[in-house]
C-alpha positions as CSV (number, residue, x, y, z in Angstrom):
1,M,34.0,23.0,1.1
2,S,31.1,22.1,3.7
3,E,32.7,23.6,6.4
4,V,33.7,26.9,4.4
5,L,30.1,27.0,3.6
6,L,29.0,26.4,7.3
7,Q,31.4,28.8,8.6
8,K,30.3,31.6,6.2
9,G,26.5,30.9,7.0
10,A,25.6,29.6,3.6
11,K,22.9,26.6,3.4
12,L,24.5,23.5,1.8
13,P,22.6,22.3,-1.4
14,D,19.3,20.1,-0.9
15,S,20.3,16.6,-1.7
16,P,17.9,14.6,-4.3
17,L,16.9,12.5,-1.2
18,S,15.8,15.7,0.9
19,R,14.0,17.2,-1.6
20,F,12.0,14.1,-2.1
21,K,11.5,13.6,1.5
22,R,10.2,17.3,1.7
23,R,7.8,17.1,-1.7
24,T,6.4,13.6,-0.9
25,G,5.4,15.0,2.6
26,L,3.8,17.9,1.5
27,V,1.8,16.0,-0.8
28,L,0.9,13.6,1.7
29,A,0.0,16.5,4.0
30,V,-1.8,18.3,1.7
31,L,-3.9,15.0,0.5
32,A,-5.0,14.1,4.1
33,L,-5.8,17.7,4.9
34,G,-8.2,17.9,2.0
35,L,-9.6,14.6,2.8
36,C,-9.9,15.7,6.5
37,I,-11.6,18.9,5.4
38,G,-13.6,17.2,3.1
39,L,-15.5,14.6,5.8
40,W,-15.7,17.9,8.0
41,L,-17.5,20.0,5.4
42,T,-19.8,17.3,3.7
43,P,-23.5,17.5,5.3
44,Y,-24.0,14.2,4.6
45,Q,-23.5,10.3,5.9
46,P,-22.1,7.8,4.1
47,A,-25.4,5.7,4.8
48,Q,-27.6,8.3,4.6
49,A,-30.1,7.4,2.2
50,D,-32.7,9.8,0.7
51,F,-34.9,7.7,-2.2
52,L,-36.7,10.8,-3.4
53,N,-33.5,11.8,-4.6
54,R,-32.0,8.3,-6.3
55,L,-29.9,8.2,-9.4
56,A,-29.2,11.8,-9.4
57,P,-26.7,13.0,-11.5
58,P,-23.8,15.4,-10.5
59,E,-25.4,18.9,-9.1
60,P,-24.6,21.7,-6.9
61,A,-26.4,19.6,-3.9
62,H,-24.6,16.4,-4.8
63,W,-21.2,17.0,-6.7
64,F,-20.5,13.6,-7.8
65,G,-24.6,12.8,-8.0
66,T,-26.3,9.8,-5.3
67,D,-26.4,6.2,-6.2
68,H,-29.8,3.8,-6.3
69,L,-30.6,4.5,-2.3
70,G,-30.0,8.3,-2.6
71,R,-26.6,8.7,-0.8
72,D,-23.8,11.2,-1.7
73,I,-21.2,9.6,-3.8
74,G,-18.8,12.3,-2.9
75,T,-19.1,11.6,0.9
76,R,-19.1,7.8,0.4
77,L,-16.2,8.3,-1.9
78,L,-14.3,10.2,1.2
79,Y,-15.2,7.7,3.8
80,G,-14.3,4.9,1.3
81,A,-10.9,6.0,1.1
82,F,-10.5,4.8,4.5
83,W,-11.2,1.7,4.1
84,S,-9.6,1.6,0.4
85,L,-6.4,2.5,1.0
86,G,-6.6,2.2,4.6
87,L,-6.9,-1.6,4.4
88,A,-4.2,-2.0,1.2
89,L,-1.9,0.0,3.6
90,V,-2.1,-2.5,6.8
91,V,-1.8,-5.4,3.9
92,S,1.2,-4.4,2.5
93,L,2.5,-2.9,5.5
94,A,2.3,-7.0,7.0
95,G,3.6,-7.9,3.9
96,L,6.6,-6.0,4.1
97,I,7.5,-7.1,8.0
98,A,7.2,-10.7,7.4
99,G,9.0,-10.8,4.2
100,T,11.9,-8.8,5.6
101,L,12.1,-10.8,8.7
102,V,11.7,-14.4,6.5
103,G,14.0,-13.4,4.0
104,L,17.0,-12.0,6.6
105,L,16.4,-14.8,8.3
106,A,16.6,-17.1,5.1
107,A,20.1,-15.2,4.4
108,R,21.6,-15.4,7.8
109,S,20.6,-18.8,9.1
110,G,23.0,-21.1,7.0
111,S,22.1,-23.5,4.1
112,F,19.4,-25.9,5.4
113,P,17.3,-23.0,6.9
114,D,17.6,-20.8,4.0
115,A,16.5,-23.7,1.5
116,L,13.6,-24.9,3.7
117,L,12.2,-20.9,4.1
118,M,12.9,-20.2,0.4
119,R,10.9,-23.6,-0.5
120,V,8.1,-22.6,1.7
121,T,8.0,-19.1,0.0
122,D,8.0,-20.7,-3.4
123,S,5.2,-22.7,-2.3
124,F,3.1,-19.8,-1.4
125,F,4.5,-18.5,-5.2
126,A,1.9,-21.0,-6.7
127,F,-0.9,-19.5,-5.3
128,P,-2.2,-16.3,-7.3
129,E,-3.2,-13.2,-4.6
130,L,-6.7,-13.0,-5.9
131,I,-7.2,-16.6,-6.6
132,A,-6.0,-17.4,-2.6
133,A,-8.1,-14.7,-1.5
134,V,-11.3,-16.1,-3.0
135,A,-10.7,-19.3,-1.8
136,F,-9.9,-18.0,1.8
137,A,-13.3,-15.8,1.6
138,G,-15.1,-18.8,0.1
139,L,-13.9,-21.3,2.9
140,F,-14.1,-18.7,5.9
141,G,-16.7,-16.7,4.5
142,P,-16.7,-13.0,3.2
143,S,-15.7,-10.4,5.3
144,T,-13.2,-7.4,6.0
145,V,-11.1,-9.6,8.7
146,N,-10.8,-12.3,5.8
147,L,-9.8,-10.1,3.3
148,V,-7.2,-8.9,5.5
149,V,-5.9,-11.9,6.2
150,A,-6.0,-13.8,3.1
151,L,-4.1,-10.9,1.1
152,S,-1.7,-10.6,4.0
153,L,-0.9,-14.6,3.7
154,V,0.0,-14.3,0.0
155,S,1.8,-10.6,0.1
156,W,5.1,-11.0,1.7
157,M,6.8,-13.4,-0.5
158,K,8.4,-10.9,-3.4
159,F,9.7,-9.2,0.1
160,A,11.1,-12.4,1.4
161,R,12.9,-12.9,-2.0
162,L,14.3,-9.6,-2.3
163,A,15.7,-9.2,1.5
164,R,17.3,-12.6,1.4
165,S,19.2,-11.5,-2.3
166,L,20.2,-8.3,-0.6
167,G,21.1,-9.9,2.7
168,L,23.4,-12.3,1.3
169,T,25.0,-9.6,-0.9
170,I,25.6,-6.9,1.9
171,G,26.5,-9.6,4.4
172,E,29.5,-10.2,2.5
173,R,30.9,-6.7,2.7
174,D,33.7,-5.8,4.9
175,F,32.0,-3.9,7.3
176,V,29.8,-6.8,8.3
177,I,32.6,-9.0,8.1
178,Q,34.2,-6.7,10.8
179,A,31.4,-6.5,12.7
180,R,31.3,-10.6,12.9
181,L,34.9,-10.8,13.8
182,N,34.4,-8.1,16.4
183,G,32.0,-10.7,18.3
184,L,28.8,-8.7,17.5
185,A,25.7,-10.7,17.7
186,D,23.9,-11.7,14.6
187,W,20.7,-10.2,15.6
188,L,22.7,-6.9,16.1
189,I,24.5,-7.2,12.8
190,L,21.3,-7.9,11.2
191,W,19.7,-5.1,12.9
192,R,22.3,-2.3,12.5
193,H,24.3,-2.9,9.2
194,I,22.3,-5.5,7.3
195,L,18.8,-4.0,7.6
196,P,19.4,-0.2,7.2
197,N,20.9,-1.2,3.6
198,V,18.2,-3.5,2.3
199,L,15.4,-1.3,3.6
200,P,15.6,1.7,0.6
201,S,15.0,-1.0,-2.2
202,L,12.3,-3.0,0.3
203,L,10.6,0.3,0.2
204,V,10.6,1.0,-3.3
205,L,8.9,-2.5,-3.6
206,W,6.4,-1.9,-1.0
207,T,5.1,1.2,-2.7
208,S,4.3,-0.8,-6.0
209,S,2.7,-3.7,-3.8
210,W,0.6,-1.1,-1.9
211,S,-0.6,0.0,-5.5
212,R,-1.7,-3.5,-6.2
213,T,-3.2,-4.3,-2.8
214,I,-5.5,-1.3,-3.6
215,L,-6.4,-3.2,-6.7
216,A,-6.7,-6.4,-4.8
217,V,-9.3,-4.7,-2.3
218,S,-11.2,-3.0,-4.6
219,G,-11.5,-6.1,-6.9
220,L,-12.4,-8.7,-4.2
221,S,-15.0,-5.9,-2.6
222,F,-16.5,-5.9,-6.3
223,L,-16.6,-9.7,-6.8
224,G,-18.3,-9.6,-3.3
225,F,-15.7,-11.2,-1.0
226,G,-14.0,-8.3,0.4
227,V,-16.0,-5.2,2.4
228,Q,-19.4,-6.0,2.9
229,P,-22.7,-3.1,2.3
230,P,-23.5,-1.0,3.3
231,T,-19.7,0.2,4.3
232,A,-18.6,2.7,1.6
233,E,-15.5,1.2,-0.1
234,W,-14.8,2.1,-3.5
235,G,-14.9,-1.9,-5.3
236,A,-18.2,-2.2,-3.0
237,M,-19.7,1.0,-4.8
238,L,-18.9,-0.4,-8.1
239,L,-20.6,-3.3,-7.4
240,D,-23.3,-1.2,-6.4
241,G,-23.3,0.8,-9.6
242,K,-22.8,-2.5,-11.8
243,P,-26.8,-2.8,-12.3
244,Y,-27.0,0.9,-13.3
245,M,-23.8,1.3,-15.7
246,Q,-26.3,2.4,-18.5
247,T,-28.5,4.6,-16.6
248,A,-26.3,6.4,-14.3
249,P,-23.3,5.7,-15.3
250,H,-21.2,8.3,-12.7
251,I,-21.9,5.7,-9.7
252,M,-19.2,3.5,-11.1
253,I,-17.4,6.4,-13.1
254,F,-16.3,8.1,-10.0
255,P,-15.0,5.1,-7.7
256,G,-13.2,3.5,-11.2
257,L,-11.4,7.0,-11.1
258,A,-10.8,7.2,-7.5
259,V,-8.8,3.9,-7.8
260,L,-7.1,5.4,-11.0
261,V,-6.1,8.2,-9.3
262,S,-4.7,6.3,-6.2
263,V,-2.8,3.8,-8.0
264,L,-1.2,5.8,-10.4
265,A,-0.1,8.4,-7.5
266,I,1.5,5.8,-5.5
267,N,3.1,4.4,-8.2
268,L,4.7,7.9,-9.4
269,A,6.1,8.2,-5.8
270,G,7.8,4.9,-6.2
271,D,9.2,5.6,-9.3
272,S,10.5,8.9,-8.2
273,L,11.9,7.4,-5.2
274,R,13.5,4.5,-6.8
275,D,14.9,7.6,-9.0
276,V,16.5,9.2,-6.0
277,L,17.9,6.1,-4.6
278,A,19.7,5.8,-7.9
279,Q,21.3,9.0,-7.8
280,T,22.5,9.0,-4.5
281,R,24.3,5.5,-4.5
């Protein structure tokens, strides 16, 4: 049927996966373009103080108002996106890569290495992410680097568990057994046959990990253990606005909405990706 359609010059109907990729790419492109345009159009700098215009409510000159130092909140929200979203992206990608490697090695290395790697994974599960990050920051001092290191150390275990489970299942399929009988090296089997089949499920988990990490980055910065002032980061902006919550609530409202909308959008994208993968299986 597809050959007939191609011979007649007709287009094949889009698959759910191709539609999802196109729509997701369009949304991300629009968001990235809007962020770049906003940074280019704003007449303010994120650390530019105006003490004569402190705690100003939203107005034409400052669409989102100003903070306790007279800094434009809208500009700081734009710059803060690079820190809040960017740091969370780095941490979640580090967890995805490290966890996938550990999980696949455990699945293909035999019983003893498998048991050893999984016991190490279980030991890391004993430490909640925020508590471990706070302890790390308390030991080495609050900073952006320590924040990324601490969250990366406790973000890989879920990926390792999922990669191991899927790796064990896929490793028993006929095409993997045939590749092994043909003398293909273990690392090539992992790269060519197992990884492509476990990656879609890992990407769905990664989207939820990215959204949770945004909350973790903002939460730790709000507690004073993450990104330090005067850097514009959404959690740090919430901390700056805490003393003025009753007199100038807009200082906290807009960074809180930025975190909420970002997390919601990423979770919705992850749900859509899961539904698309379920339809294509």
